[in-house]
C-alpha positions, 0 to 999 in steps of 0.5 A: 534816387530816393533823395530825388523822390523826396524832393519831388514829393515836397515840391508836389505838396506845395504846388498841389495845395496852391493849385487846388486852392485857387480853383476852389476860390474861383468857384466859390466866388463865382457861386457867391456872385451868381446868387447876388444877381438876377437871371438877366444880368447874369446872362447879359443878353436876351433869352431865346425861347426857340432854337434849331439846335441846343448844345448842352455843355461848354467844353471844347467839343460843345463849343466846336459844334456851335462854331461849326453849325453857325459857320455852316449857316445855322444861325439859330444855335444855342449853347448852354453851359452850367457854369463857365466855358472849359469847366470840367475836363477841358481846362486842365487838359494837357492839350496834345494834338496829333494826326495819328490814330490807330483806327482808319476813320478817326484819322479824318477827325484828327486831320480836320481838327489840326487843319482848323487849329492852324487857321483859327487864330487868324479867323477869330483874332484869338491866340490859341497857343498852338505849337507844331513841333511834330511827334515821335512814337518810340519803338523799343521792341521788335513787336513795336517796330512791327506795329509801326510798319502795320500802321504805316500801311494803314496811313499811306492811302490817307492824306496825313504825312507819317514816317517810320524813322531810324534812331538818328532821326529820332535823336535829331527830333528829341536830342535829350533822349537816352538812345540805348533802347530806341529801335525806331520811331513813328514820326508825324510832322505837324503834331504838337500841343495847344492851350485848351482854354485859349482854343475853346475861347477862340471857338466861342468867339467864332461861334458868336461871330457867326451868330450862335448864342452862348449862355452861361451860367445856364444849367439844364434842369429838365428835358421834355420831349414834345409830340412832334419830336422837339424838346423843351429844354428847361433852365433856371432862366426859362425854357427853350423849344429846340428842334434837337438837343446835343449832349456835349456835357463831358463827365456830366453827360450821364446826368443829362442822359438820365433826364430822358431815361438813358444810362450813358456808359461813361465814367470819369478817370483820374489822369495825372500829368507832371510839369517841371520848372525850367530845365537848362538843357531844354532852355538851351535848345534852338528849336522846340522838342518834338512830342514823344510817346514812350509806348513801353513806358506808357507816357507822353512827354512834351516841352512846356515853355523851358521845362517839360510836361509828361503824363503817364497811363498807369496799369489797370490795377493802379489807375483810379476811377471816380465810380462814385460819380456814376452811382451818386452823380457829380458833386454840385459845384464841381467844375474847375476842381482837381483831385488829390494827386498821387505820385506813388501811383505813377512812380513806375512811369516817372522812373521810366521817363527819367531813364529815357529822358535823363534830364528829368532826374535833376528837374524840379517838379512844380505841379502835378495835375490830377483831373477827371477825364471821361472814358467809355468802355472802349475808349472811343467817344459816343458821337451821333443821334441816339436810338430810342428818342427823336432828335437827341444827339450825343458827343460825349465820352472823350478821353482825348477831347482836345484833338477830337474837338475840331473834327467832331464839331465839323463831323456832327455839324455836317451830319445835322445840316445835311441829314447824313454823316459825311463819312463812316464813323460807326466805331463812335456811334453811340448806339454801339452800346445797349442795356447790357453795358451795366456799371460793373462792365463800364468800370471793368472796361474803362480800367482795362482801356486806361491800363492798356492805353499803350499796349501793342495794337495787334490785328483781331484784338480781343480784350477780356475785362467785363466779359461775359455780359448778360448777352450770351446765347443759348449755346454759350455754356456748351461752347465756351470751353471749346473755342476762342471767343470773340466779343461782338456788341456785347455777345460772346461768339466763337472765332475758332474751335480747339482740337486736341493738340492745338495751340490754344488760347488768344495769341495775337500776332501781326503774322499768321498765328495759332488759329491759322491751321484750325481755321483751315480745318473748319473751312474744309469741314464746311466745304466737304461735310457739315458745320454749325455756327452760332449766329445769335449776335445778328441784330433782328427786327420785326416790322409789321403794320398797314404801312410796313411794305411802303416804309421798307420800299422807301428805306431799301433799294431792293424790291421787297421779297414775297411772302415766304421769301428772302433777299439782301437789301441796302439802305442808302443815304440821300447822297447814295452811299451805303448806310446798311445791308440787311437780310429781309424776309416777309414772314406773313403778309405785311410782317417782315423779319430784318436781319443785320450785323451785330455791330450795326443793330441799333445803328440800323434800328435808329435809321428805320425808326427815324424814317417811320416817325418822320414819314408818319408811317403806320407800323410797329417796329420791335427789336427781338435781338436778345429774344431770338437765338440763331444757329447756322448749319452749312455744308454738303451734308447739312440737308441730310442732318436737318432732314433727320429731325423734321418731316418738312421736305428739305429737298431742292424742290421742296425748300428753295434757296432764299426761301423761308419756312416755319418748321419743327426740328426735333419737335421744337418750333424753328423758322428756317431760312435757306441761306448761308454766308459761307456760300455753301448749302445751308440754313439759318435757324431762328428760334427762342433762345431757351430752345437753342441748346436742345436744337444744337444738341439734336443737330450734333447727334443727328450729324455724327455719321455726316461728320458734323462739327463746329466752326467759327466766324474766322472760317466764315470770313474766309469762305465768304471772301472766296465766294466774293461776298461783300461785307458791310463796314468793309466793302460798303459803308458810308464812304462808298456807293453801291455801284462802285461796290459791285452791288448793282444786282441788289439795286432796283433803280427801276422800281416804282418806289422813290427809295432814299438815295435813288435820285443821287444814285441815278446821277452817279450812274449817269456821270460814271464811276471813278473807282471800282471794288476789285477782287485780288490775289496777293502773293504773301508768305506768313502774313495775310491782308485783313483790310485797310492796307495800301495798294501801290502801282508803279511806286504810287498809292492807287487804292486800299484793301477793304478786307482780306483772308487766306483762301484755304481752297486755293492756298493763297491770300485774297482781298477786296480792294478799291482801285481806279477804273483804269487799274481794275481789269482782270489781269492787272498787276498791283502791289499790296503793302504788308508790314513794310513790304510790298507784295505782288497782287493781281486782279482776278475774276470773281468769285474764286469759288462758286457758291453752292446755288450757282454750282447747282444751277450749272450742274442742272444746265449740264445735265439738261444739255446732256 
């Protein structure tokens, strides 16, 4: 082995020098020629002073967006590239393409990309070097096999073909494998690889063909917003007045963002891949090898002509960040440069690849490519309009830009042209990050995300690097050692609490694991006694001013609550899909408190701010999320506990359901809303963050005789499902309309205001629904649905679950699922696929457990009749 490694090192040094030297020569030559020519001759075309959309960055993502916008009918599109197309990360990418993605929504992006690439050469006349031999993800452990079964049920209800295959089929697709450790494979036909440079040039040809202008070299030097929401985009060649700008600048994205005051949480990562010379065994094959991903070895490997190309993902302690670029900026002139390669850093993976593919042991390595790719903290790109400024969009942070380029270009183009996202992709919303994503956090999470690239993807996954952030609630210090914490938009929030004798810690599994029993204990606590939960991560906004009622009536499909009252309201898109669910309370005349989920804080705020600005509403909108702490208290004894701490009348008559009052608890000012997402008697208590610990401790002391204790979000999720409560992002999102989601009660089609989506919803109602959210029980064993599983009937895929949990009250698994109308009647039997097995399920009447307000009303009716 040592002889082989020495040989490799010699060859690397030789190949590396010539590769980087050629790139440096090209760059220097280009700069010299640039200095010798004036602006007009450089660009070779007339400069445009105005544009509908200016795209900043000419990698494959930016060029794809220009192509899709122009093809979609937007002719006034300009792309500005600082040096030459593909400079940055595109030109040196390995070019992998796959339908596979562990998430649900990004599968659509991958699908759209591949379908575009299949036809792009015929459309533009430009060869793109697209190979589709398929790909296999290799399982060599029992946990990997479970992971593949888990992913299969999340794919069956999508259009993509994907198969769980045995060792024989794996070997057929890649006959050069050592099969000793191969247990199974996840096979995706149509996967493969593409030439990134040729792809970008074909997209550019298509963009020009449909009318877009591409200027290079044309670096952006300044971005200035105008009073009417447009942008002055300044370059050495002149200024363009743009209706909107889109940052697609790759690892220059932070620098573009800084021009307008943003610190985008992106960071360049060193990624290396190795290219071999001709391998006789590869050359002798009659068909191209499938791409393989050895998950335990943490590398990908594909055929490259008659040789092989493989790229590893090092462990987090070995990988390298280019963090100096975050602090000091990208070096001037860097474009088609590479980093020094470091074989020692990846040798562990080289050896694993040699063991899995033995022909590599004799292969001559002719090149190691070590270049920058851009990471965000969670490895997902930042795609969409940005909160805080008008008409500034991003498509940045792509660790896998080649497979994302086509689909993201289409997604953003559809959104820009139609005024709403074509489907739910909130996990890529740029507004999922905030000021709490500082540089140490970015570095820690990027290192973790790269090093964990191929770890087993369990449900309810938690990753711990960079935590906690600055976002900790006023009770965090009191709770952190008592609970298993979850990460929600930068916040630490208890998932479940420990008791003596519990199996503590984070222990992920595809089946019921160590939290199952304790969560049942917490559910029983809330149903029978009283529990307290930290709800501080909620997004919280105050909207007030002369036009506040008018604005909210336009934004929301429900009527606005009266002063001192609360309701649940929904923002819809123009085509009548659910953009957000918000709890609204009118505090004083014209002053409203809006509460949304932690994951949609800035997502919702941006939508509200955009409508306020575009409509010219006289309002003041403030985000008080980090200033206001929230404690929830729920259970039959909750009233007794709170009454000990206040003189306010908390009786049924004195403090009704969905009412709000400013009260004092233990002498501390609190705004109390009688509501609980557990469905039990309860209140949400809003207070200054600095007072949270005192209020919490006062409640815990006052509730000793009532059996008070803590509960977490896992118990709340189980309890809300028992009550039939829908959750935004699961039962409702930008893929669903409120009528099929069963939200009719909250939609006031007869209210005078012309709320966004009203006309579309009236049309949907007139045409009738094709599917319906159904409430089902599932006969499981040691596993429960969680959402996005496939639903079967008579051997055919008929729908998908949206969320699921175990009902501790009824001792069975529950789920919501979208089913065709003809299969949505109570008593209908279907099957839910979990880890490769189909479990019997049945549609039941919802809810399984009546809410406390409903139980109270029924009790009053019964007493009245008696």
